[in-house]
C-alpha positions in Angstrom: -33.4 80.1 78.9 -31.5 79.6 75.7 -33.4 79.8 72.5 -32.5 78.5 69.1 -31.4 81.2 66.5 -34.0 82.3 64.0 -33.2 80.6 60.7 -34.9 83.4 58.6 -32.1 85.9 59.0 -29.5 83.3 58.0 -31.6 82.3 54.9 -32.1 85.9 54.0 -28.3 86.5 54.2 -27.6 83.5 52.0 -30.1 84.7 49.4 -28.6 88.2 49.6 -25.2 86.7 48.8 -26.6 84.6 46.0 -28.4 87.5 44.4 -25.2 89.6 44.5 -23.3 86.9 42.6 -20.9 86.5 45.5 -19.2 83.2 46.3 -15.8 81.6 46.9 -14.9 79.6 43.8 -12.3 77.5 45.8 -15.0 76.6 48.3 -17.7 75.9 45.7 -15.5 73.6 43.5 -12.8 72.7 45.9 -15.2 71.0 48.4 -16.3 68.3 45.9 -12.7 67.6 44.9 -11.7 66.9 48.5 -14.9 65.1 49.4 -14.8 62.9 46.3 -11.2 61.9 46.9 -12.0 60.9 50.5 -15.2 59.1 49.3 -13.1 57.1 46.9 -10.9 55.9 49.7 -14.0 54.8 51.6 -16.0 53.0 48.9 -13.4 51.8 46.4 -13.7 48.2 47.5 -17.5 48.3 47.3 -19.4 47.3 44.2 -20.5 50.4 42.3 -19.4 52.5 45.3 -18.3 55.5 43.3 -21.2 55.2 40.9 -23.7 55.6 43.8 -21.5 58.3 45.3 -21.6 60.3 42.1 -25.3 59.8 41.8 -25.9 61.0 45.3 -23.7 64.1 44.8 -25.7 64.8 41.6 -29.0 64.7 43.5 -27.6 66.9 46.3 -26.3 69.7 44.0 -29.3 69.5 41.7 -31.6 69.8 44.7 -29.8 72.9 46.0 -30.0 74.4 42.5 -33.7 73.8 42.4 -34.2 75.3 45.8 -32.4 78.4 44.6 -34.8 78.5 41.7 -37.8 78.5 44.0 -36.2 81.4 45.9 -35.6 83.3 42.7 -31.8 83.1 42.8 -31.3 80.3 40.2 -29.7 82.7 37.7 -27.0 83.7 40.3 -23.4 82.5 40.1 -23.9 79.9 42.9 -27.1 78.6 41.3 -25.4 78.0 38.0 -22.4 76.5 39.7 -24.5 74.0 41.7 -26.4 73.0 38.6 -23.1 72.5 36.7 -21.8 70.3 39.5 -25.0 68.3 39.5 -24.7 67.7 35.7 -21.0 66.8 36.1 -21.7 64.2 38.8 -24.7 62.8 37.0 -22.4 62.4 33.9 -19.8 60.6 36.0 -22.2 58.2 37.6 -22.6 56.0 34.5 -18.9 55.4 33.7 -18.2 54.9 37.3 -20.5 51.9 37.2 -18.0 50.2 34.8 -14.7 50.8 36.5 -13.5 53.2 39.2 -10.0 54.1 38.1 -8.6 57.3 36.6 -11.7 59.2 37.5 -10.2 61.4 40.2 -7.9 63.0 37.7 -10.7 63.6 35.2 -12.8 65.2 38.0 -9.9 67.5 38.9 -9.8 68.7 35.3 -13.5 69.5 35.3 -13.3 71.2 38.6 -10.3 73.2 37.3 -12.4 74.4 34.4 -15.2 75.3 36.8 -12.8 77.3 39.0 -11.5 79.1 35.9 -15.1 80.0 35.0 -15.9 81.3 38.5 -12.6 83.3 38.6 -13.6 85.0 35.3 -17.1 85.7 36.4 -15.8 87.2 39.7 -12.8 89.0 38.2 -10.5 87.1 40.6 -7.1 86.1 39.3 -6.2 83.5 41.9 -9.1 81.1 41.0 -8.3 81.6 37.4 -4.6 80.6 37.8 -5.5 77.7 40.1 -8.1 76.4 37.6 -5.6 76.7 34.7 -2.8 75.0 36.6 -5.0 72.2 37.9 -5.7 70.8 34.4 -2.1 69.9 33.5 -1.7 68.4 37.0 -4.9 66.4 36.4 -3.6 65.2 33.1 -0.3 64.1 34.7 -2.3 62.1 37.3 -4.5 60.6 34.6 -1.4 59.4 32.6 0.2 58.0 35.8 -2.9 55.7 36.3 -3.5 55.0 32.6 -2.3 51.5 32.6 -3.7 50.5 36.0 -6.5 48.0 35.8 -8.4 46.7 32.8 -10.9 48.5 30.5 -12.9 45.6 29.0 -15.9 47.6 27.7 -15.5 49.4 24.4 -16.1 53.1 24.7 -17.5 52.6 28.3 -14.4 52.7 30.4 -12.5 55.3 32.4 -9.5 55.5 30.1 -11.6 56.7 27.2 -14.2 58.8 28.9 -11.6 60.3 31.2 -9.5 61.5 28.3 -12.7 62.9 26.7 -13.5 64.8 29.9 -9.9 66.2 29.9 -10.5 67.4 26.4 -13.9 68.9 27.2 -12.4 70.7 30.2 -9.8 72.2 27.9 -12.2 73.3 25.3 -14.5 74.8 27.9 -11.6 76.7 29.4 -10.5 78.0 26.1 -14.0 79.3 25.2 -14.3 81.0 28.6 -11.0 82.7 28.2 -11.7 83.7 24.6 -15.1 85.1 25.5 -13.7 87.3 28.3 -10.3 88.0 26.9 -10.6 91.8 27.5 -10.9 91.2 31.3 -7.8 89.0 31.5 -4.2 89.9 32.2 -1.9 89.9 29.1 -0.1 86.6 30.1 -3.5 84.9 30.7 -4.7 85.6 27.1 -2.3 83.0 25.8 -4.5 80.4 27.4 -7.4 81.1 25.0 -5.2 79.8 22.2 -3.5 77.0 24.1 -6.5 75.4 25.8 -8.5 74.6 22.6 -5.4 72.8 21.2 -5.0 71.1 24.5 -8.6 69.9 24.5 -8.5 68.8 20.9 -5.3 66.8 21.5 -6.9 65.0 24.4 -10.0 64.3 22.2 -7.8 62.8 19.5 -5.8 60.8 22.0 -9.0 59.4 23.5 -10.3 58.1 20.1 -6.9 57.0 18.9 -6.2 54.9 22.0 -9.7 53.4 22.1 -9.9 52.5 18.4 -6.4 51.0 18.4 -7.5 48.4 20.9 -10.7 47.5 18.9 -10.8 44.1 17.4 -13.8 43.4 15.1 -15.5 40.1 15.8 -16.1 39.4 12.1 -12.4 38.9 11.5 -10.0 36.3 12.7 -8.0 37.4 15.7 -4.8 37.8 13.8 -6.3 38.8 10.4 -5.1 42.2 9.2 -7.8 44.8 8.7 -8.3 48.6 8.9 -11.6 48.7 10.8 -10.1 50.4 13.8 -8.3 53.0 11.7 -11.5 53.9 9.8 -13.5 54.1 13.0 -10.9 56.6 14.2 -11.2 58.6 11.0 -15.0 58.5 11.3 -14.9 59.6 14.9 -12.6 62.5 14.4 -14.5 63.6 11.2 -17.7 63.9 13.1 -16.0 65.5 16.1 -14.2 68.2 14.0 -17.4 68.8 12.0 -19.2 69.5 15.3 -16.3 71.7 16.6 -16.3 73.7 13.4 -20.1 74.3 13.6 -20.0 75.3 17.2 -17.0 77.6 16.5 -19.0 79.2 13.6 -22.1 79.8 15.7 -20.1 81.1 18.6 -17.6 83.1 16.5 -14.9 81.3 18.3 -11.7 82.0 16.3 -9.4 80.0 18.6 -11.4 76.8 18.0 -11.0 77.2 14.2 -7.3 77.5 14.8 -7.2 74.2 16.8 -9.1 72.5 13.9 -6.0 72.9 11.7 -4.9 69.6 13.4 -7.5 67.7 11.3 -5.6 67.8 8.0 -2.3 66.3 9.3 -4.2 63.7 11.3 -6.2 62.6 8.2 -3.0 62.5 6.1 -1.2 60.3 8.7 -4.3 58.1 8.9 -4.3 57.6 5.1 -0.5 56.9 5.1 -1.0 54.5 7.9 -3.5 52.5 5.9 -0.9 51.9 3.2 1.6 50.6 5.7 -0.5 47.6 6.6 -3.0 47.4 3.7 -4.3 44.0 2.6 -7.3 45.1 0.6 -5.9 47.6 -2.0 -8.9 50.0 -1.8 -9.2 52.6 1.0 -13.0 52.2 0.8 -13.0 48.7 2.4 -13.4 48.1 6.2 -15.9 51.0 6.7 -13.7 53.4 4.7 -16.8 54.2 2.6 -18.3 56.0 5.6 -15.1 57.2 7.3 -13.4 59.1 4.5 -16.5 61.1 3.3 -17.0 62.2 6.9 -13.4 63.3 7.2 -13.4 65.2 3.9 -16.8 66.8 4.9 -15.1 68.1 8.1 -12.2 69.4 6.1 -14.7 71.3 3.8 -16.4 72.8 6.9 -13.1 74.0 8.2 -12.0 75.5 4.8 -15.1 77.6 4.9 -13.9 79.3 8.1 -10.2 79.9 7.7 -10.2 83.3 5.9 -9.3 84.8 9.2 -5.9 83.2 8.9 -4.6 84.6 5.5 -1.0 83.4 5.9 -1.8 79.8 6.4 -5.1 79.5 4.4 -3.6 79.1 0.9 -1.2 76.3 2.2 -4.2 74.6 3.8 -6.2 74.7 0.6 -3.3 73.1 -1.2 -2.8 70.5 1.5 -6.5 69.5 1.4 -6.3 69.4 -2.4 -3.3 67.1 -2.3 -5.0 64.7 0.2 -8.2 64.5 -1.8 -6.4 64.0 -5.1 -4.3 61.2 -3.7 -7.3 59.5 -2.1 -9.4 59.6 -5.2 -6.5 58.3 -7.3 -6.0 55.4 -5.0 -9.7 54.7 -4.8 -10.2 54.8 -8.6 -7.1 52.7 -9.2 -8.2 50.1 -6.7 -11.7 50.0 -8.3 -10.3 48.8 -11.6 -11.6 45.2 -12.4 -9.8 42.7 -10.3 -9.5 40.1 -13.0 -7.0 42.2 -14.8 -3.3 41.9 -14.0 -2.3 43.5 -10.7 0.1 45.8 -12.5 -2.3 46.6 -15.4 -1.3 49.8 -17.2 -4.8 51.1 -17.0 -4.8 50.7 -13.3 -1.5 52.5 -13.1 -2.8 55.2 -15.4 -5.5 56.1 -13.0 -2.9 57.5 -10.6 -1.9 60.0 -13.2 -5.3 60.8 -14.7 -7.3 61.6 -11.6 -5.1 64.5 -10.5 -5.7 66.0 -14.0 -9.3 65.2 -14.6 -10.7 66.0 -11.2 -9.5 69.6 -11.0 -10.4 70.3 -14.6 -13.3 72.3 -13.2 -12.9 73.3 -9.6 -16.6 73.8 -9.2 -16.7 70.0 -8.7 -15.4 70.6 -5.1 -18.1 73.3 -4.5 -20.8 70.9 -5.8 -19.4 68.2 -3.6 -19.6 70.6 -0.6 -23.1 71.6 -1.4 -24.1 67.9 -1.7 -22.6 67.1 1.7 -23.9 70.2 3.3 -27.3 71.0 1.6 -27.5 74.8 2.4 -28.4 77.6 0.0 -26.0 77.8 -2.9 -24.2 81.0 -2.2 -20.6 81.8 -3.1 -19.7 82.0 0.6 -20.2 78.2 0.7 -17.5 77.6 -1.9 -14.1 77.9 -0.3 -12.2 77.1 -3.4 -13.9 79.9 -5.3 -11.6 82.4 -3.6 -8.4 80.7 -4.9 -7.3 81.5 -8.5 -7.6 78.9 -11.2 -3.8 79.0 -11.8 -3.2 78.0 -8.2 -5.3 74.8 -8.6 -3.6 74.0 -11.9 -0.3 74.2 -10.1 -1.7 72.0 -7.3 -2.7 69.4 -9.9 0.7 69.3 -11.5 2.4 69.0 -8.2 0.1 66.1 -7.2 0.8 64.5 -10.6 4.6 64.7 -10.1 4.2 63.3 -6.6 2.1 60.3 -7.8 4.5 59.6 -10.6 7.3 59.5 -8.1 5.3 57.0 -6.1 4.8 54.9 -9.2 8.5 54.9 -9.9 9.2 53.7 -6.4 6.6 50.9 -6.9 8.8 49.7 -9.8 11.8 49.4 -7.6 10.0 48.1 -4.5 7.7 45.3 -5.6 4.7 44.5 -3.4 2.8 41.1 -3.1 -0.4 40.7 -4.9 -3.5 41.2 -2.9 -7.2 41.0 -3.6 -8.8 44.2 -4.8 -11.9 44.1 -2.5 -12.7 42.3 0.7 -16.2 41.6 1.8 
């Protein structure tokens, strides 16, 4: 008479595997990829089909992780992997409720990051290579489906959140590679520098694309404004500030390198405002909140770039140029609007600010201490490490630049506009 096999030896063997941190990364993370793709084909025509599918997967993987916790194997590789999968699927459930497109590619990127992490933990090169290669493939698939379907809900659509997840996967991969760089092959170590830049670029793309399509309801449909541009500046300012703080706490040098993208992005944003500016002042249309956030993020970044001695002086100069031009513009635009548009006093502001503001470079340090109320130590003053002569040269260069702009204004007349807009 046949008897059913005893389940206890099988359970004991599984727990033995869990405790020894053994597991096949391709099986752990590859199974959800294949299953989710097949599930999408089954439920894509059903209302909220993928949302309920993601929620069910989250419950399944979280339940397995909790079972491992009761068995004392929660801290194992499989236990953490199942918990990570549960969190991923729970995160995906909400955006899936809005639209079901472009999510397969974003899921591939997250699974690729998971495979890379498992390959690092298990010292297996094949999962690491597969995880790194899967992310650019996922990005290509995401871009191929980018224009398919509509994304009517601001910030709650698959185009925005999918690009954010591609960025998160890149940043997570870069951190994992940087933390275990000694255990990697020489050619793999380049990834610890590339993936943070990859992740930050996708993060910037997500906000730029989403904000470009934003139309504030308090303006006429075809009335020019810069609300979208300033929302983008505010978003990236907060994002880079968070990235710099995480990098500081984790001593993540590669993330600090990727934050060098902030200065050119802010400079291009400020230049873009002038191309379509109807209000004269850069503080209108939420600029009063966006630009302080952007400059605060620049200050946080300047505090941490001493490890890049070749580029640090150039970056100090670039930040100084941007701040001087912004303040000159803001002060000139704040001049009483009842005066003539080309008032000499308003024009003089463009020349005075670059000279008055850097008269005492401790102003920047006080500004930084005001924005970041931490103990007043010299380490919090990035400009204190740059000689006074350098900032005098910076000021004269900005003055020459602004005088050149004023000369161009004489030859290229602009229409009169209101100084402020409510």
